[in-house]
Backbone atoms as SQL, in Angstrom:
CREATE TABLE atoms (id INTEGER PRIMARY KEY, chain TEXT, resi INTEGER, resn TEXT, atom TEXT, x REAL, y REAL, z REAL);
INSERT INTO atoms VALUES
  (1, 'A', 1, 'UNK', 'N', 0.850, -1.169, 0.000),
  (2, 'A', 1, 'UNK', 'CA', 0.000, 0.000, 0.000),
  (3, 'A', 1, 'UNK', 'C', 0.901, 1.239, 0.000),
  (4, 'A', 2, 'UNK', 'N', 0.591, 2.156, -0.847),
  (5, 'A', 2, 'UNK', 'CA', 1.381, 3.368, -0.914),
  (6, 'A', 2, 'UNK', 'C', 0.813, 4.412, 0.033),
  (7, 'A', 3, 'UNK', 'N', 1.588, 5.450, 0.242),
  (8, 'A', 3, 'UNK', 'CA', 1.136, 6.519, 1.133),
  (9, 'A', 3, 'UNK', 'C', -0.092, 7.221, 0.560),
  (10, 'A', 4, 'UNK', 'N', -0.162, 7.330, -0.747),
  (11, 'A', 4, 'UNK', 'CA', -1.306, 8.000, -1.365),
  (12, 'A', 4, 'UNK', 'C', -2.588, 7.206, -1.137),
  (13, 'A', 5, 'UNK', 'N', -2.500, 5.899, -1.251),
  (14, 'A', 5, 'UNK', 'CA', -3.677, 5.067, -1.024),
  (15, 'A', 5, 'UNK', 'C', -4.146, 5.172, 0.421),
  (16, 'A', 6, 'UNK', 'N', -3.231, 5.136, 1.355),
  (17, 'A', 6, 'UNK', 'CA', -3.586, 5.259, 2.770),
  (18, 'A', 6, 'UNK', 'C', -4.177, 6.633, 3.054),
  (19, 'A', 7, 'UNK', 'N', -3.640, 7.651, 2.437),
  (20, 'A', 7, 'UNK', 'CA', -4.145, 9.003, 2.660),
  (21, 'A', 7, 'UNK', 'C', -5.564, 9.135, 2.108),
  (22, 'A', 8, 'UNK', 'N', -5.809, 8.593, 0.924),
  (23, 'A', 8, 'UNK', 'CA', -7.147, 8.661, 0.339),
  (24, 'A', 8, 'UNK', 'C', -8.156, 7.893, 1.183),
  (25, 'A', 9, 'UNK', 'N', -7.742, 6.745, 1.703),
  (26, 'A', 9, 'UNK', 'CA', -8.649, 5.949, 2.516),
  (27, 'A', 9, 'UNK', 'C', -8.994, 6.689, 3.806),
  (28, 'A', 10, 'UNK', 'N', -8.022, 7.313, 4.460),
  (29, 'A', 10, 'UNK', 'CA', -8.281, 8.060, 5.686),
  (30, 'A', 10, 'UNK', 'C', -9.115, 9.291, 5.416),
  (31, 'A', 11, 'UNK', 'N', -8.886, 9.936, 4.289),
  (32, 'A', 11, 'UNK', 'CA', -9.653, 11.125, 3.946),
  (33, 'A', 11, 'UNK', 'C', -11.120, 10.768, 3.739),
  (34, 'A', 12, 'UNK', 'N', -11.389, 9.662, 3.062),
  (35, 'A', 12, 'UNK', 'CA', -12.767, 9.242, 2.829),
  (36, 'A', 12, 'UNK', 'C', -13.448, 8.851, 4.140),
  (37, 'A', 13, 'UNK', 'N', -12.710, 8.297, 5.063),
  (38, 'A', 13, 'UNK', 'CA', -13.282, 7.867, 6.330),
  (39, 'A', 13, 'UNK', 'C', -13.577, 9.061, 7.246),
  (40, 'A', 14, 'UNK', 'N', -12.844, 10.146, 7.113),
  (41, 'A', 14, 'UNK', 'CA', -13.006, 11.294, 7.998),
  (42, 'A', 14, 'UNK', 'C', -14.188, 12.167, 7.596),
  (43, 'A', 15, 'UNK', 'N', -14.830, 11.850, 6.504),
  (44, 'A', 15, 'UNK', 'CA', -15.934, 12.665, 6.015),
  (45, 'A', 15, 'UNK', 'C', -17.130, 12.530, 6.953),
  (46, 'A', 16, 'UNK', 'N', -17.716, 13.661, 7.337),
  (47, 'A', 16, 'UNK', 'CA', -18.904, 13.642, 8.185),
  (48, 'A', 16, 'UNK', 'C', -20.036, 14.341, 7.447),
  (49, 'A', 17, 'UNK', 'N', -21.224, 14.151, 7.893),
  (50, 'A', 17, 'UNK', 'CA', -22.354, 14.785, 7.255),
  (51, 'A', 17, 'UNK', 'C', -23.628, 13.969, 7.405),
  (52, 'A', 18, 'UNK', 'N', -23.546, 12.873, 8.080),
  (53, 'A', 18, 'UNK', 'CA', -24.730, 12.078, 8.322),
  (54, 'A', 18, 'UNK', 'C', -25.013, 11.081, 7.220),
  (55, 'A', 19, 'UNK', 'N', -26.049, 10.300, 7.405),
  (56, 'A', 19, 'UNK', 'CA', -26.387, 9.292, 6.409),
  (57, 'A', 19, 'UNK', 'C', -26.931, 9.932, 5.145),
  (58, 'A', 20, 'UNK', 'N', -26.573, 9.350, 4.019),
  (59, 'A', 20, 'UNK', 'CA', -27.011, 9.892, 2.739),
  (60, 'A', 20, 'UNK', 'C', -28.287, 9.242, 2.244),
  (61, 'A', 21, 'UNK', 'N', -28.624, 8.083, 2.791),
  (62, 'A', 21, 'UNK', 'CA', -29.844, 7.432, 2.340),
  (63, 'A', 21, 'UNK', 'C', -30.974, 7.723, 3.308),
  (64, 'A', 22, 'UNK', 'N', -32.169, 7.460, 2.872),
  (65, 'A', 22, 'UNK', 'CA', -33.323, 7.730, 3.707),
  (66, 'A', 22, 'UNK', 'C', -34.257, 8.687, 2.992),
  (67, 'A', 23, 'UNK', 'N', -35.468, 8.815, 3.512),
  (68, 'A', 23, 'UNK', 'CA', -36.461, 9.653, 2.844),
  (69, 'A', 23, 'UNK', 'C', -36.166, 11.144, 3.014),
  (70, 'A', 24, 'UNK', 'N', -35.931, 11.815, 1.897),
  (71, 'A', 24, 'UNK', 'CA', -35.702, 13.256, 1.944),
  (72, 'A', 24, 'UNK', 'C', -37.018, 14.008, 2.127),
  (73, 'A', 25, 'UNK', 'N', -38.134, 13.382, 1.732),
  (74, 'A', 25, 'UNK', 'CA', -39.431, 14.040, 1.839),
  (75, 'A', 25, 'UNK', 'C', -39.759, 14.325, 3.305),
  (76, 'A', 26, 'UNK', 'N', -39.495, 13.362, 4.169),
  (77, 'A', 26, 'UNK', 'CA', -39.770, 13.547, 5.592),
  (78, 'A', 26, 'UNK', 'C', -38.935, 14.693, 6.153),
  (79, 'A', 27, 'UNK', 'N', -37.689, 14.779, 5.735),
  (80, 'A', 27, 'UNK', 'CA', -36.820, 15.866, 6.189),
  (81, 'A', 27, 'UNK', 'C', -37.364, 17.227, 5.756),
  (82, 'A', 28, 'UNK', 'N', -37.847, 17.321, 4.526),
  (83, 'A', 28, 'UNK', 'CA', -38.400, 18.576, 4.030),
  (84, 'A', 28, 'UNK', 'C', -39.697, 18.949, 4.751),
  (85, 'A', 29, 'UNK', 'N', -40.534, 17.953, 4.979),
  (86, 'A', 29, 'UNK', 'CA', -41.801, 18.223, 5.673),
  (87, 'A', 29, 'UNK', 'C', -41.535, 18.711, 7.093),
  (88, 'A', 30, 'UNK', 'N', -40.612, 18.066, 7.792),
  (89, 'A', 30, 'UNK', 'CA', -40.295, 18.500, 9.160),
  (90, 'A', 30, 'UNK', 'C', -39.659, 19.888, 9.167),
  (91, 'A', 31, 'UNK', 'N', -38.849, 20.173, 8.166),
  (92, 'A', 31, 'UNK', 'CA', -38.223, 21.494, 8.087),
  (93, 'A', 31, 'UNK', 'C', -39.243, 22.593, 7.873),
  (94, 'A', 32, 'UNK', 'N', -40.159, 22.366, 6.942),
  (95, 'A', 32, 'UNK', 'CA', -41.186, 23.380, 6.677),
  (96, 'A', 32, 'UNK', 'C', -42.156, 23.515, 7.847),
  (97, 'A', 33, 'UNK', 'N', -42.414, 22.414, 8.539),
  (98, 'A', 33, 'UNK', 'CA', -43.262, 22.487, 9.724),
  (99, 'A', 33, 'UNK', 'C', -42.613, 23.354, 10.792),
  (100, 'A', 34, 'UNK', 'N', -41.317, 23.204, 10.955),
  (101, 'A', 34, 'UNK', 'CA', -40.594, 24.044, 11.908),
  (102, 'A', 34, 'UNK', 'C', -40.674, 25.514, 11.516),
  (103, 'A', 35, 'UNK', 'N', -40.557, 25.805, 10.229),
  (104, 'A', 35, 'UNK', 'CA', -40.638, 27.194, 9.757),
  (105, 'A', 35, 'UNK', 'C', -42.013, 27.779, 10.055),
  (106, 'A', 36, 'UNK', 'N', -43.060, 27.010, 9.795),
  (107, 'A', 36, 'UNK', 'CA', -44.423, 27.504, 10.020),
  (108, 'A', 36, 'UNK', 'C', -44.678, 27.724, 11.508),
  (109, 'A', 37, 'UNK', 'N', -44.251, 26.793, 12.334),
  (110, 'A', 37, 'UNK', 'CA', -44.442, 26.939, 13.786),
  (111, 'A', 37, 'UNK', 'C', -43.682, 28.146, 14.306),
  (112, 'A', 38, 'UNK', 'N', -42.481, 28.350, 13.825),
  (113, 'A', 38, 'UNK', 'CA', -41.712, 29.518, 14.241),
  (114, 'A', 38, 'UNK', 'C', -42.384, 30.811, 13.797),
  (115, 'A', 39, 'UNK', 'N', -42.919, 30.833, 12.588),
  (116, 'A', 39, 'UNK', 'CA', -43.618, 32.016, 12.102),
  (117, 'A', 39, 'UNK', 'C', -44.869, 32.289, 12.940),
  (118, 'A', 40, 'UNK', 'N', -45.596, 31.245, 13.320),
  (119, 'A', 40, 'UNK', 'CA', -46.771, 31.426, 14.163),
  (120, 'A', 40, 'UNK', 'C', -46.377, 31.977, 15.532),
  (121, 'A', 41, 'UNK', 'N', -45.296, 31.475, 16.077),
  (122, 'A', 41, 'UNK', 'CA', -44.838, 31.957, 17.380),
  (123, 'A', 41, 'UNK', 'C', -44.446, 33.434, 17.325),
  (124, 'A', 42, 'UNK', 'N', -43.722, 33.816, 16.280),
  (125, 'A', 42, 'UNK', 'CA', -43.296, 35.208, 16.130),
  (126, 'A', 42, 'UNK', 'C', -44.505, 36.124, 15.972),
  (127, 'A', 43, 'UNK', 'N', -45.497, 35.665, 15.210),
  (128, 'A', 43, 'UNK', 'CA', -46.696, 36.469, 15.003),
  (129, 'A', 43, 'UNK', 'C', -47.484, 36.606, 16.303),
  (130, 'A', 44, 'UNK', 'N', -47.670, 35.529, 17.036),
  (131, 'A', 44, 'UNK', 'CA', -48.418, 35.564, 18.286),
  (132, 'A', 44, 'UNK', 'C', -47.704, 36.395, 19.348),
  (133, 'A', 45, 'UNK', 'N', -46.392, 36.405, 19.321),
  (134, 'A', 45, 'UNK', 'CA', -45.631, 37.174, 20.306),
  (135, 'A', 45, 'UNK', 'C', -45.619, 38.663, 19.982),
  (136, 'A', 46, 'UNK', 'N', -46.078, 39.021, 18.791),
  (137, 'A', 46, 'UNK', 'CA', -46.127, 40.426, 18.404),
  (138, 'A', 46, 'UNK', 'C', -44.782, 40.968, 17.989),
  (139, 'A', 47, 'UNK', 'N', -43.889, 40.096, 17.590),
  (140, 'A', 47, 'UNK', 'CA', -42.557, 40.542, 17.180),
  (141, 'A', 47, 'UNK', 'C', -42.532, 41.001, 15.735),
  (142, 'A', 48, 'UNK', 'N', -43.633, 40.736, 15.026),
  (143, 'A', 48, 'UNK', 'CA', -43.662, 41.121, 13.612),
  (144, 'A', 48, 'UNK', 'C', -45.001, 41.677, 13.249);
């Protein structure tokens, strides 16, 4: 094994960012729900 191969393998292993598979639709729905709830809270609090 060369140093370049070991370096590439370690670089690929150090990558973070969470799982890439799974339903993206659920993530989008939860994100937009959070936005709507936050907007309702801001409106009810009289901040806007």
